[in-house]
All heavy atoms as TSV, in Angstrom:
chain	resi	resn	atom	element	x	y	z
A	1	MET	N	N	32.442	-47.648	-89.180
A	1	MET	CA	C	32.282	-48.044	-90.554
A	1	MET	C	C	33.546	-48.637	-91.122
A	1	MET	O	O	33.605	-48.992	-92.373
A	1	MET	CB	C	31.831	-46.904	-91.432
A	1	MET	CG	C	30.350	-46.661	-91.342
A	1	MET	SD	S	29.546	-45.400	-92.379
A	1	MET	CE	C	30.367	-45.400	-93.906
A	2	ALA	N	N	34.539	-48.737	-90.380
A	2	ALA	CA	C	35.904	-49.289	-90.877
A	2	ALA	C	C	35.805	-50.652	-91.388
A	2	ALA	O	O	36.590	-51.034	-92.281
A	2	ALA	CB	C	36.968	-49.071	-89.901
A	3	ASN	N	N	34.929	-51.494	-90.797
A	3	ASN	CA	C	34.896	-52.898	-91.133
A	3	ASN	C	C	33.995	-53.111	-92.407
A	3	ASN	O	O	33.897	-54.277	-92.908
A	3	ASN	CB	C	34.306	-53.739	-89.983
A	3	ASN	CG	C	35.305	-53.747	-88.835
A	3	ASN	OD1	O	36.441	-53.384	-88.974
A	3	ASN	ND2	N	34.758	-54.152	-87.740
A	4	LEU	N	N	33.321	-52.130	-92.844
A	4	LEU	CA	C	32.352	-52.316	-93.973
A	4	LEU	C	C	33.138	-52.437	-95.300
A	4	LEU	O	O	34.157	-51.864	-95.445
A	4	LEU	CB	C	31.427	-51.110	-94.092
A	4	LEU	CG	C	30.542	-50.844	-92.854
A	4	LEU	CD1	C	29.641	-49.643	-93.055
A	4	LEU	CD2	C	29.661	-52.079	-92.520
A	5	LEU	N	N	32.591	-53.293	-96.134
A	5	LEU	CA	C	33.237	-53.569	-97.503
A	5	LEU	C	C	32.476	-52.862	-98.575
A	5	LEU	O	O	31.263	-52.580	-98.511
A	5	LEU	CB	C	33.038	-55.119	-97.783
A	5	LEU	CG	C	33.718	-56.022	-96.681
A	5	LEU	CD1	C	33.177	-57.516	-97.012
A	5	LEU	CD2	C	35.194	-56.036	-96.829
A	6	THR	N	N	33.317	-52.485	-99.569
A	6	THR	CA	C	32.713	-51.758	-100.706
A	6	THR	C	C	32.252	-52.887	-101.746
A	6	THR	O	O	32.651	-54.030	-101.683
A	6	THR	CB	C	33.715	-50.867	-101.454
A	6	THR	OG1	O	34.777	-51.725	-101.955
A	6	THR	CG2	C	34.308	-49.856	-100.550
A	7	CYS	N	N	31.449	-52.488	-102.726
A	7	CYS	CA	C	31.037	-53.394	-103.725
A	7	CYS	C	C	32.215	-53.893	-104.585
A	7	CYS	O	O	32.274	-55.027	-104.939
A	7	CYS	CB	C	30.025	-52.702	-104.689
A	7	CYS	SG	S	28.438	-52.350	-103.853
A	8	ALA	N	N	33.208	-52.996	-104.751
A	8	ALA	CA	C	34.396	-53.437	-105.541
A	8	ALA	C	C	35.148	-54.564	-104.753
A	8	ALA	O	O	35.685	-55.487	-105.314
A	8	ALA	CB	C	35.300	-52.252	-105.736
A	9	GLN	N	N	35.233	-54.435	-103.342
A	9	GLN	CA	C	35.892	-55.433	-102.610
A	9	GLN	C	C	35.138	-56.772	-102.679
A	9	GLN	O	O	35.782	-57.864	-102.750
A	9	GLN	CB	C	35.969	-55.005	-101.123
A	9	GLN	CG	C	37.053	-53.843	-101.022
A	9	GLN	CD	C	36.964	-53.288	-99.575
A	9	GLN	OE1	O	35.878	-53.026	-99.043
A	9	GLN	NE2	N	38.117	-52.984	-98.939
A	10	VAL	N	N	33.819	-56.690	-102.620
A	10	VAL	CA	C	33.037	-57.905	-102.765
A	10	VAL	C	C	33.220	-58.526	-104.070
A	10	VAL	O	O	33.350	-59.848	-104.236
A	10	VAL	CB	C	31.577	-57.654	-102.391
A	10	VAL	CG1	C	30.667	-58.828	-102.653
A	10	VAL	CG2	C	31.416	-57.170	-100.879
A	11	ALA	N	N	33.172	-57.706	-105.115
A	11	ALA	CA	C	33.334	-58.222	-106.480
A	11	ALA	C	C	34.659	-58.919	-106.644
A	11	ALA	O	O	34.742	-59.984	-107.274
A	11	ALA	CB	C	33.230	-57.056	-107.432
A	12	GLU	N	N	35.750	-58.308	-106.065
A	12	GLU	CA	C	37.039	-58.922	-106.260
A	12	GLU	C	C	37.080	-60.251	-105.528
A	12	GLU	O	O	37.685	-61.208	-106.006
A	12	GLU	CB	C	38.079	-57.986	-105.615
A	12	GLU	CG	C	39.498	-58.494	-105.806
A	12	GLU	CD	C	40.588	-57.482	-105.295
A	12	GLU	OE1	O	40.230	-56.247	-105.402
A	12	GLU	OE2	O	41.634	-57.895	-104.898
A	13	ARG	N	N	36.496	-60.317	-104.287
A	13	ARG	CA	C	36.526	-61.541	-103.503
A	13	ARG	C	C	35.893	-62.706	-104.272
A	13	ARG	O	O	36.357	-63.833	-104.210
A	13	ARG	CB	C	35.711	-61.314	-102.242
A	13	ARG	CG	C	35.666	-62.501	-101.391
A	13	ARG	CD	C	34.950	-62.128	-100.059
A	13	ARG	NE	N	34.832	-63.312	-99.167
A	13	ARG	CZ	C	34.834	-63.217	-97.881
A	13	ARG	NH1	N	34.961	-62.045	-97.225
A	13	ARG	NH2	N	34.695	-64.257	-97.161
A	14	PHE	N	N	34.815	-62.400	-105.059
A	14	PHE	CA	C	34.119	-63.468	-105.733
A	14	PHE	C	C	34.457	-63.584	-107.211
A	14	PHE	O	O	33.909	-64.462	-107.937
A	14	PHE	CB	C	32.609	-63.339	-105.593
A	14	PHE	CG	C	32.091	-63.521	-104.120
A	14	PHE	CD1	C	31.655	-62.497	-103.342
A	14	PHE	CD2	C	32.077	-64.827	-103.661
A	14	PHE	CE1	C	31.229	-62.734	-102.100
A	14	PHE	CE2	C	31.692	-65.028	-102.311
A	14	PHE	CZ	C	31.260	-63.959	-101.528
A	15	GLY	N	N	35.267	-62.704	-107.679
A	15	GLY	CA	C	35.712	-62.731	-109.096
A	15	GLY	C	C	34.515	-62.428	-110.052
A	15	GLY	O	O	34.444	-62.965	-111.149
A	16	VAL	N	N	33.707	-61.433	-109.673
A	16	VAL	CA	C	32.606	-60.982	-110.541
A	16	VAL	C	C	32.728	-59.450	-110.714
A	16	VAL	O	O	33.564	-58.807	-110.098
A	16	VAL	CB	C	31.224	-61.287	-109.858
A	16	VAL	CG1	C	31.057	-62.809	-109.706
A	16	VAL	CG2	C	31.056	-60.651	-108.545
A	17	SER	N	N	31.883	-58.930	-111.519
A	17	SER	CA	C	31.919	-57.484	-111.755
A	17	SER	C	C	31.194	-56.795	-110.635
A	17	SER	O	O	30.318	-57.350	-109.882
A	17	SER	CB	C	31.291	-57.080	-113.104
A	17	SER	OG	O	29.863	-57.363	-113.041
A	18	VAL	N	N	31.470	-55.473	-110.451
A	18	VAL	CA	C	30.723	-54.656	-109.502
A	18	VAL	C	C	29.187	-54.614	-109.884
A	18	VAL	O	O	28.367	-54.600	-108.992
A	18	VAL	CB	C	31.275	-53.191	-109.423
A	18	VAL	CG1	C	30.406	-52.322	-108.581
A	18	VAL	CG2	C	32.738	-53.247	-108.899
A	19	ALA	N	N	28.853	-54.664	-111.126
A	19	ALA	CA	C	27.484	-54.705	-111.617
A	19	ALA	C	C	26.737	-55.948	-111.048
A	19	ALA	O	O	25.597	-55.857	-110.692
A	19	ALA	CB	C	27.397	-54.571	-113.069
A	20	THR	N	N	27.457	-57.006	-110.985
A	20	THR	CA	C	26.914	-58.249	-110.403
A	20	THR	C	C	26.531	-58.011	-108.963
A	20	THR	O	O	25.478	-58.431	-108.462
A	20	THR	CB	C	27.845	-59.450	-110.666
A	20	THR	OG1	O	27.957	-59.682	-112.042
A	20	THR	CG2	C	27.272	-60.665	-109.951
A	21	VAL	N	N	27.456	-57.448	-108.236
A	21	VAL	CA	C	27.189	-57.154	-106.801
A	21	VAL	C	C	26.025	-56.202	-106.647
A	21	VAL	O	O	25.123	-56.478	-105.822
A	21	VAL	CB	C	28.443	-56.573	-106.115
A	21	VAL	CG1	C	28.134	-56.202	-104.646
A	21	VAL	CG2	C	29.628	-57.530	-106.255
A	22	TRP	N	N	25.912	-55.248	-107.514
A	22	TRP	CA	C	24.782	-54.336	-107.456
A	22	TRP	C	C	23.468	-55.057	-107.706
A	22	TRP	O	O	22.447	-54.859	-107.122
A	22	TRP	CB	C	24.937	-53.235	-108.497
A	22	TRP	CG	C	25.971	-52.194	-108.182
A	22	TRP	CD1	C	26.488	-51.823	-106.943
A	22	TRP	CD2	C	26.538	-51.334	-109.118
A	22	TRP	NE1	N	27.408	-50.839	-107.112
A	22	TRP	CE2	C	27.460	-50.523	-108.464
A	22	TRP	CE3	C	26.412	-51.170	-110.513
A	22	TRP	CZ2	C	28.239	-49.549	-109.076
A	22	TRP	CZ3	C	27.271	-50.222	-111.195
A	22	TRP	CH2	C	28.148	-49.380	-110.424
A	23	ARG	N	N	23.530	-56.063	-108.679
A	23	ARG	CA	C	22.377	-56.891	-108.969
A	23	ARG	C	C	22.012	-57.707	-107.756
A	23	ARG	O	O	20.765	-57.795	-107.462
A	23	ARG	CB	C	22.576	-57.784	-110.226
A	23	ARG	CG	C	21.403	-58.484	-110.696
A	23	ARG	CD	C	21.604	-59.302	-111.931
A	23	ARG	NE	N	22.339	-60.479	-111.610
A	23	ARG	CZ	C	23.555	-60.774	-112.124
A	23	ARG	NH1	N	24.175	-59.968	-112.969
A	23	ARG	NH2	N	24.192	-61.854	-111.758
A	24	TRP	N	N	22.913	-58.347	-107.103
A	24	TRP	CA	C	22.616	-59.089	-105.923
A	24	TRP	C	C	21.948	-58.166	-104.867
A	24	TRP	O	O	20.986	-58.680	-104.254
A	24	TRP	CB	C	23.938	-59.662	-105.302
A	24	TRP	CG	C	24.639	-60.730	-106.071
A	24	TRP	CD1	C	24.041	-61.517	-107.071
A	24	TRP	CD2	C	25.984	-61.162	-105.993
A	24	TRP	NE1	N	24.998	-62.371	-107.600
A	24	TRP	CE2	C	26.133	-62.168	-106.899
A	24	TRP	CE3	C	27.008	-60.773	-105.166
A	24	TRP	CZ2	C	27.414	-62.815	-107.065
A	24	TRP	CZ3	C	28.208	-61.421	-105.356
A	24	TRP	CH2	C	28.408	-62.395	-106.232
A	25	ILE	N	N	22.444	-57.027	-104.719
A	25	ILE	CA	C	21.844	-56.018	-103.769
A	25	ILE	C	C	20.398	-55.671	-104.273
A	25	ILE	O	O	19.484	-55.749	-103.470
A	25	ILE	CB	C	22.708	-54.847	-103.575
A	25	ILE	CG1	C	24.003	-55.149	-102.944
A	25	ILE	CG2	C	21.945	-53.708	-102.829
A	25	ILE	CD1	C	25.096	-54.149	-102.935
A	26	GLY	N	N	20.260	-55.349	-105.474
A	26	GLY	CA	C	18.913	-54.976	-106.052
A	26	GLY	C	C	17.875	-56.096	-105.905
A	26	GLY	O	O	16.761	-55.831	-105.713
A	27	HIS	N	N	18.336	-57.333	-106.035
A	27	HIS	CA	C	17.455	-58.533	-106.021
A	27	HIS	C	C	17.287	-59.010	-104.558
A	27	HIS	O	O	16.659	-60.031	-104.383
A	27	HIS	CB	C	18.024	-59.627	-106.890
A	27	HIS	CG	C	17.833	-59.316	-108.380
A	27	HIS	ND1	N	18.364	-60.146	-109.233
A	27	HIS	CD2	C	17.173	-58.402	-109.004
A	27	HIS	CE1	C	18.166	-59.696	-110.494
A	27	HIS	NE2	N	17.405	-58.616	-110.356
A	28	LYS	N	N	17.808	-58.189	-103.598
A	28	LYS	CA	C	17.715	-58.509	-102.140
A	28	LYS	C	C	18.444	-59.836	-101.797
A	28	LYS	O	O	17.979	-60.510	-100.803
A	28	LYS	CB	C	16.275	-58.614	-101.749
A	28	LYS	CG	C	15.425	-57.420	-102.060
A	28	LYS	CD	C	15.794	-56.211	-101.227
A	28	LYS	CE	C	14.808	-55.029	-101.541
A	28	LYS	NZ	N	15.424	-53.758	-101.514
A	29	GLU	N	N	19.414	-60.277	-102.601
A	29	GLU	CA	C	20.186	-61.420	-102.271
A	29	GLU	C	C	21.321	-61.117	-101.289
A	29	GLU	O	O	21.689	-61.987	-100.491
A	29	GLU	CB	C	20.793	-62.067	-103.550
A	29	GLU	CG	C	19.722	-62.575	-104.441
A	29	GLU	CD	C	20.412	-63.170	-105.801
A	29	GLU	OE1	O	21.350	-63.864	-105.592
A	29	GLU	OE2	O	19.975	-62.755	-106.866
A	30	LEU	N	N	21.737	-59.919	-101.327
A	30	LEU	CA	C	22.835	-59.488	-100.466
A	30	LEU	C	C	22.390	-58.195	-99.798
A	30	LEU	O	O	22.069	-57.222	-100.457
A	30	LEU	CB	C	24.079	-59.271	-101.297
A	30	LEU	CG	C	25.376	-58.664	-100.580
A	30	LEU	CD1	C	25.834	-59.570	-99.458
A	30	LEU	CD2	C	26.508	-58.475	-101.549
A	31	ARG	N	N	22.428	-58.154	-98.482
A	31	ARG	CA	C	22.080	-56.947	-97.717
A	31	ARG	C	C	23.183	-55.905	-97.752
A	31	ARG	O	O	24.407	-56.329	-97.785
A	31	ARG	CB	C	21.802	-57.342	-96.247
A	31	ARG	CG	C	20.560	-58.116	-96.051
A	31	ARG	CD	C	20.237	-58.319	-94.562
A	31	ARG	NE	N	20.038	-56.991	-94.030
A	31	ARG	CZ	C	19.718	-56.768	-92.769
A	31	ARG	NH1	N	19.633	-57.847	-91.962
A	31	ARG	NH2	N	19.541	-55.568	-92.330
A	32	ALA	N	N	22.819	-54.716	-97.849
A	32	ALA	CA	C	23.765	-53.640	-97.985
A	32	ALA	C	C	23.240	-52.267	-97.352
A	32	ALA	O	O	22.091	-52.175	-97.269
A	32	ALA	CB	C	24.204	-53.371	-99.388
A	33	ILE	N	N	24.129	-51.396	-97.050
A	33	ILE	CA	C	23.858	-50.062	-96.595
A	33	ILE	C	C	23.988	-49.129	-97.774
A	33	ILE	O	O	25.079	-49.059	-98.367
A	33	ILE	CB	C	24.692	-49.653	-95.382
A	33	ILE	CG1	C	24.551	-50.616	-94.243
A	33	ILE	CG2	C	24.427	-48.216	-95.044
A	33	ILE	CD1	C	25.595	-50.468	-93.255
A	34	LYS	N	N	22.917	-48.438	-98.141
A	34	LYS	CA	C	22.968	-47.614	-99.296
A	34	LYS	C	C	23.419	-46.177	-98.790
A	34	LYS	O	O	22.864	-45.552	-98.007
A	34	LYS	CB	C	21.567	-47.449	-99.911
A	34	LYS	CG	C	21.603	-46.640	-101.227
A	34	LYS	CD	C	20.249	-46.702	-101.882
A	34	LYS	CE	C	20.336	-46.096	-103.254
A	34	LYS	NZ	N	19.064	-46.212	-104.054
A	35	LEU	N	N	24.516	-45.684	-99.464
A	35	LEU	CA	C	25.023	-44.386	-99.085
A	35	LEU	C	C	24.625	-43.239	-100.082
A	35	LEU	O	O	24.382	-42.160	-99.747
A	35	LEU	CB	C	26.587	-44.425	-99.027
A	35	LEU	CG	C	27.187	-45.360	-98.024
A	35	LEU	CD1	C	28.679	-45.415	-98.058
A	35	LEU	CD2	C	26.649	-45.116	-96.606
A	36	SER	N	N	24.517	-43.697	-101.347
A	36	SER	CA	C	24.055	-42.828	-102.398
A	36	SER	C	C	23.501	-43.702	-103.575
A	36	SER	O	O	23.370	-44.883	-103.338
A	36	SER	CB	C	25.189	-41.933	-102.950
A	36	SER	OG	O	26.257	-42.714	-103.504
A	37	ARG	N	N	23.260	-43.113	-104.779
A	37	ARG	CA	C	22.620	-43.833	-105.805
A	37	ARG	C	C	23.276	-45.198	-106.136
A	37	ARG	O	O	22.603	-46.171	-106.175
A	37	ARG	CB	C	22.711	-42.956	-107.085
A	37	ARG	CG	C	21.897	-43.576	-108.240
A	37	ARG	CD	C	21.765	-42.587	-109.423
A	37	ARG	NE	N	21.124	-43.299	-110.540
A	37	ARG	CZ	C	21.811	-43.741	-111.564
A	37	ARG	NH1	N	23.079	-43.531	-111.680
A	37	ARG	NH2	N	21.129	-44.334	-112.582
A	38	LYS	N	N	24.592	-45.265	-106.334
A	38	LYS	CA	C	25.212	-46.535	-106.486
A	38	LYS	C	C	26.355	-46.771	-105.641
A	38	LYS	O	O	27.364	-47.346	-105.978
A	38	LYS	CB	C	25.612	-46.669	-107.994
A	38	LYS	CG	C	24.445	-46.901	-108.857
A	38	LYS	CD	C	24.847	-47.645	-110.127
A	38	LYS	CE	C	23.598	-47.916	-110.947
A	38	LYS	NZ	N	23.882	-48.811	-112.064
A	39	SER	N	N	26.279	-46.290	-104.461
A	39	SER	CA	C	27.332	-46.456	-103.408
A	39	SER	C	C	26.743	-47.170	-102.225
A	39	SER	O	O	25.845	-46.722	-101.592
A	39	SER	CB	C	27.887	-45.089	-103.025
A	39	SER	OG	O	28.930	-45.265	-102.043
A	40	TYR	N	N	27.259	-48.388	-102.011
A	40	TYR	CA	C	26.792	-49.245	-100.939
A	40	TYR	C	C	28.029	-49.690	-100.135
A	40	TYR	O	O	29.078	-49.717	-100.576
A	40	TYR	CB	C	26.128	-50.508	-101.510
A	40	TYR	CG	C	24.922	-50.222	-102.335
A	40	TYR	CD1	C	25.038	-50.047	-103.744
A	40	TYR	CD2	C	23.633	-50.234	-101.742
A	40	TYR	CE1	C	23.904	-49.853	-104.493
A	40	TYR	CE2	C	22.509	-49.927	-102.492
A	40	TYR	CZ	C	22.652	-49.751	-103.838
A	40	TYR	OH	O	21.525	-49.531	-104.629
A	41	ARG	N	N	27.656	-50.153	-98.838
A	41	ARG	CA	C	28.690	-50.809	-98.034
A	41	ARG	C	C	28.047	-52.020	-97.496
A	41	ARG	O	O	26.808	-52.121	-97.190
A	41	ARG	CB	C	29.118	-49.948	-96.815
A	41	ARG	CG	C	29.829	-48.630	-97.250
A	41	ARG	CD	C	31.195	-48.977	-97.947
A	41	ARG	NE	N	31.921	-47.787	-98.291
A	41	ARG	CZ	C	31.778	-47.167	-99.490
A	41	ARG	NH1	N	31.015	-47.549	-100.333
A	41	ARG	NH2	N	32.570	-46.058	-99.621
A	42	ILE	N	N	28.835	-53.079	-97.373
A	42	ILE	CA	C	28.321	-54.424	-96.959
A	42	ILE	C	C	29.017	-54.743	-95.632
A	42	ILE	O	O	30.261	-54.709	-95.519
A	42	ILE	CB	C	28.617	-55.520	-98.045
A	42	ILE	CG1	C	27.858	-55.145	-99.342
A	42	ILE	CG2	C	28.199	-56.832	-97.536
A	42	ILE	CD1	C	28.614	-54.444	-100.335
A	43	ARG	N	N	28.227	-55.187	-94.667
A	43	ARG	CA	C	28.699	-55.636	-93.364
A	43	ARG	C	C	29.341	-57.039	-93.582
A	43	ARG	O	O	28.751	-57.845	-94.312
A	43	ARG	CB	C	27.636	-55.710	-92.340
A	43	ARG	CG	C	27.015	-54.404	-91.924
A	43	ARG	CD	C	25.940	-54.718	-90.902
A	43	ARG	NE	N	25.089	-53.547	-90.738
A	43	ARG	CZ	C	23.858	-53.393	-91.296
A	43	ARG	NH1	N	23.313	-54.287	-92.000
A	43	ARG	NH2	N	23.187	-52.214	-91.079
A	44	PRO	N	N	30.440	-57.310	-92.936
A	44	PRO	CA	C	31.001	-58.708	-93.014
A	44	PRO	C	C	30.018	-59.740	-92.583
A	44	PRO	O	O	29.963	-60.812	-93.249
A	44	PRO	CB	C	32.205	-58.588	-92.035
A	44	PRO	CG	C	32.528	-57.171	-91.968
A	44	PRO	CD	C	31.258	-56.460	-92.117
A	45	GLU	N	N	29.147	-59.576	-91.622
A	45	GLU	CA	C	28.247	-60.540	-91.291
A	45	GLU	C	C	27.138	-60.809	-92.300
A	45	GLU	O	O	26.626	-61.878	-92.514
A	45	GLU	CB	C	27.538	-60.245	-89.895
A	45	GLU	CG	C	26.853	-58.918	-89.754
A	45	GLU	CD	C	27.710	-57.796	-89.291
A	45	GLU	OE1	O	28.961	-57.844	-89.392
A	45	GLU	OE2	O	27.207	-56.747	-88.861
A	46	ASP	N	N	26.813	-59.788	-93.065
A	46	ASP	CA	C	25.849	-59.851	-94.164
A	46	ASP	C	C	26.537	-60.670	-95.358
A	46	ASP	O	O	25.733	-61.490	-95.960
A	46	ASP	CB	C	25.276	-58.503	-94.613
A	46	ASP	CG	C	24.423	-57.834	-93.581
A	46	ASP	OD1	O	23.754	-58.530	-92.842
A	46	ASP	OD2	O	24.400	-56.645	-93.569
A	47	LEU	N	N	27.705	-60.424	-95.564
A	47	LEU	CA	C	28.416	-61.202	-96.613
A	47	LEU	C	C	28.540	-62.676	-96.150
A	47	LEU	O	O	28.354	-63.608	-97.006
A	47	LEU	CB	C	29.861	-60.688	-96.850
A	47	LEU	CG	C	30.571	-61.212	-98.052
A	47	LEU	CD1	C	29.763	-60.981	-99.297
A	47	LEU	CD2	C	31.910	-60.495	-98.228
A	48	ALA	N	N	28.852	-62.925	-94.903
A	48	ALA	CA	C	28.908	-64.346	-94.360
A	48	ALA	C	C	27.594	-64.973	-94.514
A	48	ALA	O	O	27.524	-66.191	-94.978
A	48	ALA	CB	C	29.429	-64.324	-92.960
A	49	GLU	N	N	26.489	-64.307	-94.302
A	49	GLU	CA	C	25.144	-64.882	-94.466
A	49	GLU	C	C	24.852	-65.207	-95.942
A	49	GLU	O	O	24.333	-66.277	-96.316
A	49	GLU	CB	C	24.080	-64.000	-93.927
A	49	GLU	CG	C	22.655	-64.462	-94.067
A	49	GLU	CD	C	22.376	-65.762	-93.488
A	49	GLU	OE1	O	23.020	-66.126	-92.409
A	49	GLU	OE2	O	21.417	-66.502	-94.007
A	50	PHE	N	N	25.304	-64.295	-96.816
A	50	PHE	CA	C	25.122	-64.518	-98.321
A	50	PHE	C	C	25.866	-65.783	-98.691
A	50	PHE	O	O	25.377	-66.552	-99.446
A	50	PHE	CB	C	25.696	-63.274	-99.003
A	50	PHE	CG	C	25.741	-63.450	-100.512
A	50	PHE	CD1	C	24.642	-63.161	-101.312
A	50	PHE	CD2	C	26.928	-63.709	-101.134
A	50	PHE	CE1	C	24.665	-63.216	-102.630
A	50	PHE	CE2	C	26.995	-63.868	-102.472
A	50	PHE	CZ	C	25.868	-63.631	-103.271
A	51	GLU	N	N	27.159	-65.904	-98.239
A	51	GLU	CA	C	27.909	-67.120	-98.500
A	51	GLU	C	C	27.243	-68.388	-98.060
A	51	GLU	O	O	27.196	-69.347	-98.679
A	51	GLU	CB	C	29.322	-66.961	-98.020
A	51	GLU	CG	C	30.087	-65.944	-98.689
A	51	GLU	CD	C	31.414	-65.628	-97.980
A	51	GLU	OE1	O	31.608	-65.904	-96.717
A	51	GLU	OE2	O	32.390	-65.119	-98.666
A	52	ARG	N	N	26.726	-68.361	-96.791
A	52	ARG	CA	C	26.065	-69.524	-96.233
A	52	ARG	C	C	24.894	-69.948	-97.091
A	52	ARG	O	O	24.620	-71.102	-97.336
A	52	ARG	CB	C	25.530	-69.276	-94.804
A	52	ARG	CG	C	26.698	-69.512	-93.775
A	52	ARG	CD	C	26.145	-69.523	-92.322
A	52	ARG	NE	N	25.603	-68.217	-91.967
A	52	ARG	CZ	C	26.369	-67.264	-91.545
A	52	ARG	NH1	N	27.684	-67.338	-91.459
A	52	ARG	NH2	N	25.831	-66.113	-91.131
A	53	ARG	N	N	24.039	-68.935	-97.500
A	53	ARG	CA	C	22.824	-69.254	-98.308
A	53	ARG	C	C	23.252	-69.708	-99.674
A	53	ARG	O	O	22.439	-70.435	-100.341
A	53	ARG	CB	C	21.966	-68.033	-98.454
A	53	ARG	CG	C	21.189	-67.622	-97.217
A	53	ARG	CD	C	20.144	-66.589	-97.524
A	53	ARG	NE	N	20.511	-65.550	-98.475
A	53	ARG	CZ	C	20.966	-64.355	-98.161
A	53	ARG	NH1	N	21.168	-64.063	-96.861
A	53	ARG	NH2	N	21.277	-63.556	-99.081
A	54	HIS	N	N	24.461	-69.456	-100.170
A	54	HIS	CA	C	24.677	-69.920	-101.521
A	54	HIS	C	C	25.682	-71.109	-101.561
A	54	HIS	O	O	26.183	-71.487	-102.606
A	54	HIS	CB	C	25.376	-68.709	-102.278
A	54	HIS	CG	C	24.311	-67.714	-102.672
A	54	HIS	ND1	N	23.911	-66.756	-101.807
A	54	HIS	CD2	C	23.635	-67.611	-103.794
A	54	HIS	CE1	C	23.046	-66.034	-102.455
A	54	HIS	NE2	N	22.781	-66.527	-103.665
A	55	GLU	N	N	25.915	-71.722	-100.390
A	55	GLU	CA	C	26.717	-72.943	-100.426
A	55	GLU	C	C	25.951	-74.067	-101.207
A	55	GLU	O	O	24.715	-74.130	-101.023
A	55	GLU	CB	C	26.953	-73.427	-99.001
A	55	GLU	CG	C	27.938	-72.651	-98.194
A	55	GLU	CD	C	28.207	-73.070	-96.849
A	55	GLU	OE1	O	27.390	-73.957	-96.315
A	55	GLU	OE2	O	29.172	-72.624	-96.254
A	56	THR	N	N	26.682	-74.936	-101.904
A	56	THR	CA	C	26.057	-75.961	-102.665
A	56	THR	C	C	25.932	-77.219	-101.868
A	56	THR	O	O	25.240	-78.079	-102.193
A	56	THR	CB	C	26.777	-76.204	-103.969
A	56	THR	OG1	O	28.158	-76.507	-103.658
A	56	THR	CG2	C	26.745	-74.935	-104.862
A	57	THR	N	N	26.792	-77.373	-100.807
A	57	THR	CA	C	26.722	-78.594	-99.992
A	57	THR	C	C	26.733	-78.187	-98.537
A	57	THR	O	O	27.280	-77.128	-98.174
A	57	THR	CB	C	27.981	-79.512	-100.230
A	57	THR	OG1	O	29.123	-78.711	-99.907
A	57	THR	CG2	C	28.028	-80.010	-101.649
A	58	ASP	N	N	26.212	-79.042	-97.695
A	58	ASP	CA	C	26.223	-78.778	-96.328
A	58	ASP	C	C	27.641	-79.026	-95.778
A	58	ASP	O	O	28.330	-80.060	-96.145
A	58	ASP	CB	C	25.205	-79.777	-95.607
A	58	ASP	CG	C	25.177	-79.577	-94.084
A	58	ASP	OD1	O	25.837	-78.700	-93.588
A	58	ASP	OD2	O	24.348	-80.355	-93.464
A	59	SER	N	N	28.182	-78.175	-95.015
A	59	SER	CA	C	29.592	-78.264	-94.592
A	59	SER	C	C	29.813	-79.514	-93.771
A	59	SER	O	O	30.897	-79.983	-93.583
A	59	SER	CB	C	30.034	-77.010	-93.835
A	59	SER	OG	O	29.177	-76.820	-92.760
A	60	SER	N	N	28.724	-80.077	-93.171
A	60	SER	CA	C	28.904	-81.253	-92.373
A	60	SER	C	C	28.938	-82.532	-93.222
A	60	SER	O	O	29.247	-83.620	-92.781
A	60	SER	CB	C	27.779	-81.381	-91.394
A	60	SER	OG	O	26.508	-81.568	-92.014
A	61	GLU	N	N	28.568	-82.433	-94.508
A	61	GLU	CA	C	28.545	-83.619	-95.448
A	61	GLU	C	C	29.988	-83.826	-95.898
A	61	GLU	O	O	30.766	-82.968	-96.153
A	61	GLU	CB	C	27.762	-83.342	-96.654
A	61	GLU	CG	C	26.251	-83.209	-96.438
A	61	GLU	CD	C	25.533	-82.972	-97.675
A	61	GLU	OE1	O	26.097	-82.981	-98.779
A	61	GLU	OE2	O	24.316	-82.652	-97.517
A	62	GLN	N	N	30.346	-85.115	-96.069
A	62	GLN	CA	C	31.698	-85.465	-96.610
A	62	GLN	C	C	31.479	-85.784	-98.163
A	62	GLN	O	O	30.510	-86.476	-98.470
A	62	GLN	CB	C	32.309	-86.620	-95.898
A	62	GLN	CG	C	32.675	-86.263	-94.454
A	62	GLN	CD	C	33.357	-87.486	-93.823
A	62	GLN	OE1	O	33.538	-88.541	-94.396
A	62	GLN	NE2	N	33.846	-87.273	-92.581
A	63	ILE	N	N	32.340	-85.255	-98.890
A	63	ILE	CA	C	32.281	-85.524	-100.325
A	63	ILE	C	C	33.153	-86.796	-100.628
A	63	ILE	O	O	34.284	-86.817	-100.327
A	63	ILE	CB	C	32.798	-84.336	-101.148
A	63	ILE	CG1	C	31.924	-83.070	-100.901
A	63	ILE	CG2	C	32.820	-84.632	-102.590
A	63	ILE	CD1	C	32.410	-81.790	-101.405
A	64	SER	N	N	32.542	-87.766	-101.237
A	64	SER	CA	C	33.324	-88.984	-101.525
A	64	SER	C	C	33.635	-88.951	-102.967
A	64	SER	O	O	32.996	-88.381	-103.846
A	64	SER	CB	C	32.462	-90.246	-101.252
A	64	SER	OG	O	31.230	-90.162	-102.046
A	65	GLU	N	N	34.812	-89.629	-103.232
A	65	GLU	CA	C	35.317	-89.580	-104.681
A	65	GLU	C	C	35.012	-90.883	-105.258
A	65	GLU	O	O	34.894	-91.865	-104.751
A	65	GLU	CB	C	36.869	-89.368	-104.639
A	65	GLU	CG	C	37.130	-87.953	-104.166
A	65	GLU	CD	C	38.608	-87.674	-104.243
A	65	GLU	OE1	O	39.350	-88.211	-105.103
A	65	GLU	OE2	O	39.074	-86.836	-103.423
């Protein structure tokens, strides 16, 4: 379990509140392991999948100016 992230760590990474992370989990947007009522841990691979699903552009596309 050493590689698992807390909600606070995820919130800090994205610059959002812990409540926002809880909402993502509650709405099934972000997978998490529930330890207690409001204690979750997030696997790095689940966070990577969340990031992929929320990308606004395909990483193979080139952005022209």
